[in-house]
ROSE-4610 file (N, C-alpha, C; in Angstrom, 1 decimal, always signed):
// ROSE-4610
residu = [X/X/X/X/X/X/X/X/X/X/X/X/X/X/X/X/X/X/X/X/X/X/X/X/X/X/X/X/X/X/X/X/X/X/X/X/X/X/X/X/X/X/X/X/X/X/X/X/X/X/X/X/X/X/X/X/X/X/X/X/X/X/X/X/X/X/X/X/X/X/X/X/X/X/X/X/X/X/X/X/X/X/X/X/X/X/X/X/X/X/X/X/X/X/X/X/X/X/X/X/X/X/X/X/X/X/X/X/X/X/X/X/X/X/X/X/X/X/X/X/X/X/X/X/X/X/X/X/X/X/X/X/X/X/X/X/X/X/X/X/X/X/X/X/X/X/X/X/X/X/X/X/X/X/X/X/X/X/X/X/X/X/X/X/X/X/X/X/X/X/X/X/X/X/X/X/X/X/X/X/X/X/X/X/X/X/X/X/X/X/X/X/X/X/X/X/X/X/X/X/X/X/X/X/X/X/X/X/X/X/X/X/X/X/X/X/X/X/X/X/X/X/X/X/X/X/X/X/X/X/X/X/X/X/X/X/X/X/X/X/X/X/X/X/X/X/X/X/X/X/X/X/X/X/X/X/X/X/X/X/X/X/X/X/X/X/X/X/X/X/X/X/X/X/X/X/X/X/X/X/X/X/X/X/X/X/X/X/X/X/X/X/X/X/X/X/X/X/X/X/X/X/X/X/X/X/X/X/X/X/X/X/X/X/X/X/X/X/X/X/X/X/X/X/X/X/X/X/X/X/X/X/X/X/X/X/X/X/X/X/X/X/X/X/X/X/X/X/X/X/X/X/X/X/X/X/X/X/X/X/X/X/X/X/X/X/X/X/X/X/X/X/X/X/X/X/X/X/X/X/X/X/X/X/X/X/X/X/X/X/X/X/X/X/X/X/X/X/X/X/X/X/X/X/X/X/X/X/X/X/X/X/X/X/X/X/X/X/X/X/X/X/X/X/X/X/X/X/X/X/X/X/X/X/X/X/X/X/X/X/X/X/X/X/X/X/X/X/X/X/X/X/X/X/X/X/X/X/X/X/X/X/X/X/X/X/X/X/X/X/X/X/X/X]
num = [1/1/1/2/2/2/3/3/3/4/4/4/5/5/5/6/6/6/7/7/7/8/8/8/9/9/9/10/10/10/11/11/11/12/12/12/13/13/13/14/14/14/15/15/15/16/16/16/17/17/17/18/18/18/19/19/19/20/20/20/21/21/21/22/22/22/23/23/23/24/24/24/25/25/25/26/26/26/27/27/27/28/28/28/29/29/29/30/30/30/31/31/31/32/32/32/33/33/33/34/34/34/35/35/35/36/36/36/37/37/37/38/38/38/39/39/39/40/40/40/41/41/41/42/42/42/43/43/43/44/44/44/45/45/45/46/46/46/47/47/47/48/48/48/49/49/49/50/50/50/51/51/51/52/52/52/53/53/53/54/54/54/55/55/55/56/56/56/57/57/57/58/58/58/59/59/59/60/60/60/61/61/61/62/62/62/63/63/63/64/64/64/65/65/65/66/66/66/67/67/67/68/68/68/69/69/69/70/70/70/71/71/71/72/72/72/73/73/73/74/74/74/75/75/75/76/76/76/77/77/77/78/78/78/79/79/79/80/80/80/81/81/81/82/82/82/83/83/83/84/84/84/85/85/85/86/86/86/87/87/87/88/88/88/89/89/89/90/90/90/91/91/91/92/92/92/93/93/93/94/94/94/95/95/95/96/96/96/97/97/97/98/98/98/99/99/99/100/100/100/101/101/101/102/102/102/103/103/103/104/104/104/105/105/105/106/106/106/107/107/107/108/108/108/109/109/109/110/110/110/111/111/111/112/112/112/113/113/113/114/114/114/115/115/115/116/116/116/117/117/117/118/118/118/119/119/119/120/120/120/121/121/121/122/122/122/123/123/123/124/124/124/125/125/125/126/126/126/127/127/127/128/128/128/129/129/129/130/130/130/131/131/131/132/132/132/133/133/133/134/134/134/135/135/135/136/136/136/137/137/137/138/138/138/139/139/139/140/140/140/141/141/141/142/142/142/143/143/143/144/144/144/145/145/145/146/146/146/147/147/147/148/148/148/149/149/149/150/150/150/151/151/151/152/152/152/153/153/153/154/154/154/155/155/155/156/156/156/157/157/157/158/158/158]
x = [+103.5/+103.6/+104.8/+105.3/+106.4/+108.0/+108.8/+109.9/+111.1/+111.5/+112.7/+114.0/+114.9/+116.0/+117.2/+118.1/+119.3/+119.7/+119.8/+120.1/+118.9/+117.6/+116.4/+116.8/+117.9/+117.9/+118.4/+119.3/+120.0/+118.9/+118.1/+117.3/+116.2/+115.5/+114.6/+115.1/+116.4/+117.2/+117.1/+117.7/+117.7/+115.9/+115.1/+114.0/+113.1/+113.7/+112.8/+113.7/+114.6/+115.4/+115.1/+114.6/+114.2/+112.5/+111.9/+110.1/+110.1/+111.3/+111.2/+110.3/+110.7/+109.7/+110.9/+110.2/+110.5/+110.7/+112.0/+111.4/+111.9/+110.4/+110.8/+110.8/+111.1/+111.2/+110.1/+109.5/+108.4/+108.1/+107.6/+107.9/+106.9/+106.8/+105.7/+106.8/+108.1/+108.8/+110.3/+111.5/+112.3/+113.2/+113.7/+114.7/+114.1/+112.9/+111.7/+112.0/+111.5/+111.3/+110.2/+109.6/+108.6/+108.7/+108.7/+109.0/+107.5/+107.3/+106.3/+106.5/+105.7/+106.3/+105.3/+105.9/+104.7/+104.1/+103.3/+102.3/+100.9/+99.9/+98.7/+98.0/+98.5/+97.8/+98.1/+99.4/+99.2/+100.4/+101.2/+102.4/+103.1/+103.1/+103.8/+104.8/+105.8/+106.7/+107.3/+107.1/+107.4/+108.8/+110.1/+111.2/+111.8/+111.2/+111.5/+112.5/+113.4/+114.7/+114.4/+114.9/+115.2/+114.6/+114.4/+114.3/+112.9/+112.3/+110.7/+110.0/+108.9/+107.9/+106.3/+105.3/+104.1/+103.3/+102.7/+101.9/+100.5/+99.7/+98.5/+98.2/+98.4/+98.0/+96.7/+96.6/+95.0/+94.3/+94.4/+93.4/+94.1/+95.1/+95.4/+97.1/+97.6/+98.8/+99.9/+100.9/+102.0/+103.2/+104.1/+105.7/+106.4/+106.7/+107.8/+109.2/+110.0/+111.2/+111.0/+111.4/+111.5/+112.9/+112.9/+114.0/+114.8/+114.8/+116.1/+115.4/+116.5/+116.6/+117.5/+117.1/+117.9/+118.6/+119.4/+120.0/+118.6/+118.0/+116.7/+115.3/+114.9/+113.0/+112.1/+111.2/+110.5/+109.5/+110.0/+109.1/+109.6/+108.3/+108.8/+107.3/+107.9/+107.0/+107.4/+105.9/+106.8/+106.1/+107.1/+107.0/+107.1/+106.3/+106.7/+107.3/+108.5/+109.0/+109.6/+109.4/+109.4/+111.2/+112.1/+113.6/+113.5/+115.1/+115.4/+116.0/+115.9/+116.8/+118.6/+119.1/+120.1/+120.7/+119.7/+119.6/+119.7/+118.6/+118.5/+119.8/+120.3/+121.8/+122.7/+122.6/+123.7/+123.5/+122.4/+121.7/+122.4/+121.9/+122.2/+124.0/+124.6/+126.1/+126.9/+126.4/+126.7/+126.4/+125.1/+124.9/+125.8/+125.7/+126.4/+125.2/+124.3/+123.0/+122.8/+122.8/+122.5/+121.0/+121.6/+120.5/+120.7/+119.3/+119.7/+118.2/+118.0/+116.9/+116.6/+115.3/+114.5/+113.5/+113.4/+112.1/+111.4/+110.5/+109.6/+108.5/+108.4/+107.6/+106.7/+106.0/+105.0/+105.1/+106.5/+106.8/+107.8/+108.8/+110.2/+109.9/+110.9/+111.0/+112.8/+113.2/+114.5/+114.3/+115.1/+115.4/+116.3/+115.7/+116.8/+116.8/+117.9/+117.8/+118.5/+117.7/+117.5/+118.4/+119.9/+120.5/+121.1/+120.2/+121.0/+120.2/+119.1/+118.5/+117.0/+116.7/+115.2/+115.1/+114.2/+113.9/+112.5/+113.1/+112.2/+111.8/+110.8/+110.9/+110.0/+111.3/+110.8/+110.6/+109.8/+109.5/+109.6/+109.9/+110.5/+108.6/+109.0/+107.9/+107.5/+108.8/+108.6/+108.0/+108.7/+107.6/+106.6/+105.7/+104.9/+103.4/+102.7/+102.1/+102.5/+103.3/+103.2/+102.9/+103.1/+103.0/+101.5/+100.8/+99.3/+98.5/+99.1/+98.3/+98.4/+99.4/+99.3/+98.4/+98.8/+98.1/+96.6/+95.8/+94.5/+94.2/+93.0/+92.4/+92.2/+91.4/+91.7/+92.7/+93.9/+95.1/+95.7/+96.0/+96.6/+95.9/+94.5/+94.2/+94.2/+94.2/+94.0/+95.4/+96.4/+98.1/+98.3/+97.5/+97.6/+97.2/+96.1/+95.0/+95.9/+96.7/+97.4/+98.6/+99.6/+100.4/+100.1/+99.0/+98.7/+98.2/+97.6/+96.7/+98.3/+99.4/+100.6/+101.7/+101.5/+102.3/+103.5/+103.6/+104.7/+105.0/+106.4/+107.0/+107.6/+107.0/+107.7/+108.7/+109.7/+111.1/+111.0/+111.2/+111.3/+112.0/+113.1/+113.6/+113.3/+112.0/+111.6/+111.6]
y = [+105.6/+104.9/+105.8/+106.1/+107.1/+105.9/+106.7/+105.6/+106.9/+106.3/+107.3/+106.8/+108.1/+107.8/+108.7/+107.8/+109.0/+109.6/+109.3/+110.2/+109.8/+110.7/+110.9/+111.0/+111.7/+112.0/+110.5/+109.8/+108.6/+107.9/+107.2/+106.5/+107.0/+107.8/+108.5/+108.1/+108.3/+107.7/+106.4/+105.7/+104.1/+103.6/+104.3/+103.5/+103.9/+104.8/+105.8/+104.8/+104.3/+104.0/+102.1/+101.7/+100.5/+100.1/+101.2/+101.6/+101.7/+101.8/+102.7/+104.0/+104.7/+106.1/+107.1/+108.0/+109.8/+110.0/+110.7/+111.3/+112.9/+113.5/+114.7/+115.5/+116.6/+117.1/+117.1/+116.6/+116.6/+117.7/+118.8/+120.5/+120.2/+119.2/+119.0/+119.0/+118.7/+118.2/+118.5/+119.5/+120.2/+119.0/+118.6/+117.5/+116.1/+116.4/+115.2/+115.3/+113.7/+113.3/+112.4/+112.6/+112.0/+111.0/+110.2/+108.9/+108.2/+108.9/+108.2/+107.2/+106.0/+104.8/+105.0/+104.3/+104.1/+103.0/+102.9/+101.8/+102.5/+101.8/+102.1/+102.8/+102.1/+102.3/+103.6/+104.1/+105.4/+105.5/+104.4/+104.4/+105.3/+106.0/+106.7/+106.7/+106.9/+106.8/+108.1/+108.3/+109.8/+109.4/+109.9/+109.1/+110.6/+110.7/+111.6/+111.6/+112.8/+112.8/+111.9/+110.9/+110.4/+110.8/+112.2/+112.4/+113.1/+113.0/+113.9/+112.6/+112.9/+112.2/+113.1/+112.3/+112.8/+112.8/+114.0/+114.6/+115.0/+114.8/+115.3/+116.9/+117.4/+119.2/+119.3/+120.6/+121.1/+120.8/+121.2/+121.0/+119.8/+119.0/+118.1/+117.7/+116.7/+116.0/+117.1/+117.2/+118.1/+117.3/+118.2/+116.8/+117.9/+116.8/+117.2/+116.4/+116.8/+116.5/+115.4/+113.9/+112.7/+112.7/+113.0/+112.9/+112.3/+111.0/+109.7/+108.5/+108.1/+107.2/+105.8/+104.7/+103.2/+103.2/+102.0/+101.7/+101.4/+100.7/+99.6/+100.6/+100.0/+100.4/+99.6/+99.5/+98.0/+98.5/+99.6/+99.4/+98.8/+98.1/+97.0/+97.6/+97.2/+97.1/+96.1/+95.7/+94.7/+95.3/+95.5/+96.2/+95.2/+95.3/+94.6/+95.8/+95.1/+96.2/+95.2/+96.3/+96.1/+95.5/+95.3/+95.2/+93.6/+93.3/+91.8/+91.7/+90.4/+90.3/+90.5/+90.3/+90.4/+92.5/+93.1/+94.4/+95.2/+94.2/+94.8/+94.6/+93.4/+92.7/+93.9/+94.2/+95.4/+97.0/+97.0/+98.2/+98.2/+97.6/+97.0/+97.3/+96.6/+96.2/+97.9/+98.3/+99.9/+100.7/+100.8/+101.3/+101.0/+99.5/+99.2/+98.6/+98.4/+97.6/+96.2/+95.9/+94.2/+93.7/+93.0/+92.5/+90.5/+90.0/+88.4/+88.0/+87.0/+86.3/+85.4/+85.6/+84.7/+83.8/+82.6/+81.9/+82.1/+82.6/+82.7/+81.2/+80.3/+79.3/+79.3/+80.1/+79.8/+81.0/+81.5/+82.5/+82.8/+83.6/+84.4/+85.9/+86.2/+87.8/+88.2/+89.2/+89.9/+90.8/+90.8/+91.7/+92.6/+93.8/+95.2/+96.2/+95.9/+96.8/+97.8/+98.9/+100.1/+100.7/+101.4/+102.4/+100.9/+99.6/+98.8/+98.7/+99.6/+100.1/+99.2/+99.3/+99.0/+98.0/+97.0/+96.4/+96.3/+96.5/+96.5/+95.2/+94.6/+93.1/+93.8/+93.0/+93.2/+92.2/+92.1/+91.2/+91.3/+90.7/+90.4/+89.9/+90.6/+89.8/+88.4/+87.6/+86.4/+85.9/+86.6/+86.4/+86.7/+87.6/+88.3/+87.1/+86.2/+85.1/+84.2/+83.6/+83.1/+83.7/+85.2/+85.9/+86.5/+86.8/+86.9/+85.7/+85.1/+83.6/+83.3/+83.6/+83.6/+84.2/+85.5/+86.7/+86.8/+85.6/+85.9/+85.8/+86.7/+86.0/+84.4/+83.8/+82.7/+81.7/+82.0/+81.1/+81.5/+82.9/+83.1/+82.8/+82.6/+82.5/+80.7/+80.0/+78.4/+78.3/+79.0/+78.4/+79.0/+80.0/+80.5/+79.2/+78.7/+78.1/+77.0/+76.1/+74.9/+75.0/+76.3/+76.9/+76.6/+77.0/+77.3/+75.7/+75.3/+73.6/+72.5/+73.1/+71.9/+72.2/+73.8/+74.1/+74.6/+74.8/+75.2/+76.9/+76.9/+78.2/+78.7/+80.2/+80.9/+81.5/+81.9/+82.7/+84.0/+84.8/+86.4/+86.5/+85.8/+85.6/+84.1/+83.9/+82.7/+82.8]
z = [+108.9/+110.0/+110.6/+111.6/+112.2/+112.5/+111.9/+112.8/+113.3/+114.6/+114.9/+114.5/+114.0/+113.9/+114.0/+114.1/+114.8/+113.5/+112.5/+110.9/+110.2/+110.5/+109.4/+108.1/+107.7/+106.2/+105.9/+106.2/+105.5/+106.0/+106.6/+106.5/+106.0/+105.6/+104.8/+103.2/+102.9/+101.8/+101.1/+102.3/+102.3/+102.0/+103.0/+102.9/+101.5/+101.0/+100.0/+98.3/+98.5/+97.8/+97.9/+99.1/+98.9/+98.3/+98.4/+98.6/+97.1/+96.0/+95.1/+94.8/+96.2/+96.5/+96.5/+97.2/+97.4/+98.6/+98.8/+100.1/+100.4/+101.5/+101.3/+102.7/+102.9/+104.3/+104.5/+106.0/+106.8/+107.3/+107.0/+108.0/+109.5/+109.7/+111.0/+112.3/+111.7/+112.9/+112.3/+112.6/+112.2/+112.2/+110.5/+110.4/+110.3/+110.3/+109.7/+108.4/+107.6/+106.5/+106.3/+105.1/+104.1/+103.5/+103.5/+102.4/+101.8/+100.4/+99.8/+98.8/+99.1/+98.8/+97.1/+95.8/+95.0/+94.8/+95.5/+95.4/+95.3/+95.0/+94.8/+96.2/+97.7/+99.0/+99.4/+99.0/+100.0/+101.0/+100.5/+101.8/+102.1/+103.4/+103.7/+105.2/+105.4/+106.4/+106.6/+108.1/+108.5/+109.2/+109.1/+109.8/+110.3/+111.8/+112.6/+113.6/+113.9/+114.9/+116.1/+116.5/+117.6/+118.7/+119.4/+120.1/+120.0/+119.1/+119.1/+119.4/+119.7/+120.0/+119.4/+119.2/+118.9/+120.3/+120.8/+121.4/+121.4/+122.6/+122.1/+122.2/+121.4/+121.7/+121.5/+122.2/+122.1/+121.0/+119.9/+119.0/+118.0/+117.8/+117.0/+117.5/+116.7/+117.4/+117.4/+118.4/+118.1/+118.6/+118.4/+118.3/+119.7/+120.8/+121.7/+121.2/+122.8/+123.0/+123.9/+123.2/+124.3/+125.6/+126.5/+127.5/+127.8/+127.0/+127.0/+125.8/+125.6/+124.2/+124.7/+124.4/+124.6/+123.4/+123.2/+122.3/+121.1/+121.6/+120.7/+121.0/+120.0/+120.3/+120.0/+120.7/+120.3/+119.0/+118.5/+116.6/+116.0/+115.3/+114.1/+113.1/+111.4/+110.5/+109.9/+108.9/+107.6/+106.5/+106.2/+104.4/+103.4/+102.1/+100.9/+99.8/+99.4/+98.6/+97.2/+96.3/+94.9/+94.6/+95.7/+95.3/+95.7/+95.4/+95.4/+96.8/+97.3/+98.3/+98.2/+97.0/+96.8/+96.9/+96.3/+96.6/+97.8/+98.9/+100.3/+101.1/+100.6/+101.4/+100.9/+99.8/+99.1/+99.6/+99.9/+100.9/+102.1/+102.5/+104.3/+104.1/+103.5/+104.0/+103.4/+102.7/+102.5/+103.5/+104.2/+105.4/+106.8/+106.5/+108.0/+109.0/+108.1/+108.8/+109.0/+110.2/+110.0/+109.1/+108.0/+107.5/+107.3/+107.5/+107.7/+107.0/+106.2/+105.7/+107.1/+107.4/+108.9/+107.8/+108.5/+108.2/+109.6/+109.4/+110.5/+110.7/+109.8/+109.9/+108.5/+108.8/+107.9/+106.4/+107.0/+105.5/+105.9/+105.1/+105.0/+105.4/+105.7/+106.0/+105.8/+105.0/+105.2/+106.5/+107.6/+108.9/+108.6/+108.4/+108.1/+109.7/+110.4/+111.4/+111.2/+110.9/+110.3/+112.0/+111.4/+112.3/+113.4/+113.2/+114.1/+115.5/+115.3/+116.6/+116.3/+115.4/+115.0/+113.7/+113.9/+112.8/+111.8/+110.3/+109.3/+108.9/+108.7/+108.0/+106.7/+105.7/+104.2/+103.7/+102.7/+101.8/+100.5/+100.2/+98.5/+97.6/+96.2/+95.8/+96.3/+96.2/+95.8/+97.5/+98.3/+99.9/+100.6/+99.3/+99.4/+99.7/+98.7/+98.9/+100.0/+100.5/+102.1/+102.9/+103.1/+104.2/+104.0/+103.1/+102.8/+103.0/+102.7/+103.2/+104.7/+105.3/+106.4/+107.6/+107.0/+107.7/+107.7/+107.1/+107.0/+108.1/+109.0/+110.5/+110.8/+109.6/+110.1/+110.3/+109.3/+109.3/+110.3/+110.5/+111.2/+112.8/+113.1/+114.3/+114.4/+113.7/+113.5/+113.7/+113.5/+113.8/+115.3/+115.7/+117.0/+118.1/+117.2/+118.4/+118.5/+117.5/+117.2/+118.3/+118.4/+119.1/+120.5/+120.8/+122.3/+122.7/+122.0/+121.9/+122.6/+121.3/+121.4/+122.5/+123.2/+124.8/+124.0/+122.7/+122.0/+122.5/+122.8/+123.7/+121.8/+121.7/+120.7/+120.8/+120.6/+120.6/+120.2/+120.5/+120.1/+118.8/+118.2/+117.1/+116.1/+116.1/+115.7/+114.2]
């Protein structure tokens, strides 16, 4: 997955720290970094300079320059991490990024607002079982049907 960042080096360093991974230069785009997580799934995060975008090139993906950017992004991702809530809060405070524990109803996440612009939902080992139980298609589908049946209005910050 690719993430936009104003300071790609700093964001890559922090995400490598929180995933127990490593980060490297990502030669596809100048100033970009690749974070390789230490997990059995091949998790990789590409941290691109904020003004870079992926474009369909003539034979494969190419990198272009975005003409304008707002203060926030529609991007977000949920990541399971091997570190504690306390560690996430410590790192967020060190970087000056908003960090908060959120109850999504069926599960909890920690919102880490990278560069205070986009959200990464972090799940500690203690949070993962409830998240995985809820994210099964049959469980999520039943929950959504109940929400629709009840006419409940979900808030973006639920």
